[in-house]
Phi, psi and omega in degrees: 000144183232116177249120181254123169254099195303326187240033177293119182294343181270002179296128185271348181261167169285186183235142173264112179264127176262113190243109175292145177241162183303145177269000179179302182273115184297340179288352182276000176281145184272160176299321180297319179298316179297316179296320179296317179297328178286326192266340181290169179283325172197167183245129173265118190239145176299313176222110185299332180292317178293317181294326179299321177298318179296315180296319179298321181300324182257015176055049178251123179254101187220149178288139182239145173225142182281132173214113184218185187294342179258006178296144182272173182298331181296320179293318178297316180297324178298319178296316181298315180296323178298316180289326175295336178267014173094003180279142175263133184236135172256130177256125178229153170251181182295328181199138175083201185275120176304147177080353174257100188054030178212164179298156174142327188299319181302315182289330175294314178301315181295319179298316180297318179298330180266010179062028173274128181299135175245113183248118183259125176270143176286155180177198188295142175209121185295319183300316181291323176301312182294319180301309183295320181285344185292329186082357176278163184304135182246357183299318175226137177211160182237117178266121178254323184086219182280134176289157177301153179281320183292136186302315181297314180295323180296316180294321178296318179297316181294323178298318178292317181295329183296342181274346186287139177270350180275155172300140186245136179246128176235153167251148177207150178275159179295339183282339184240358189295323180296314179296320180294320178298319178295318178296322177299318179297318181297324185264331187256340190083193188269063180281168171288142181212151175227131173243139178238139178223157180053041186298136181073356181266177183300323184259028177308136183213137173241136177240116184245137179170198173275166178300321177301315182294318182289325175298319178295318178300320185296341179292331182232349182288173180280116180252081180220149179082169178285145184248140166252132180242123180245122188240138175300139177286168176297152184295325178207158185301134179087355180256113189270003177066017180279037182280010175297338184267000189297335179268001179266149170288164178302319181297314179292329176297314176298315183297327178302312182292328177293317183282314188275325183250003177057037179274146170294157186302324180299315180289323179297319178297318179299318182291320178295320178300320178293315179302312189266358182057047179246164172287142181300324181296327179290320178292319178302315182294317181297325183275313188269331186253304183293338184274359182284000000 
């Protein structure tokens, strides 16, 4: 068991401060965050060049060290040893809360294992901004972050997410957002969705509608900046909202997966059987025999 008294004056170690930074509008940084960045012994930053711009804006002269997702164990150990020797360290990412779809979690885990206090400051978070602005239910929500890059892993993740009854939060880059919206439609059906981009910045924009409508918007809309995608949950547990296929014949349903997801017929038949809760042999017969 680990009990942390964050501000115990008898603590012999330094402290790891987790400091959120603005996601766009520099005025969103807190006074406490600025004071912490000034007072620590040094700052561990995802990208020292980006953090330097932030520090210069607020006239903060502080030592910086690089710490990102590709940092090796030696860099992490250096941070831990510094705090064991009484140094205070601030961890920042390029924008928002460190360790939430950003680097930071490994060094936080290590600090906790070594009984080094971890103090998290409140601050900007893109996902929560988008959730509240979406108008979708906020009582319960599921934050996923960025979907996997590999096609197979991405489809598995979307299949699992499609079953959730809670509002779902995703992050996506402008380079993949169109494909992701199409995949969402394939797995979720035509649910309500809200996408937010350039949050807190001058060109902040929210697009609210059904997945069909937002996919259509994406053909001509501005696809710039990082995107937050907020998706309506399933109506009830176990219901994946894949009712987009209800007007299709079994044969056309199979063909959809072959054409759109590039599945072999065997896998497409298996997926249709799962969607429709049918026996695979019945789907096979409808596609290969009745369709002749």
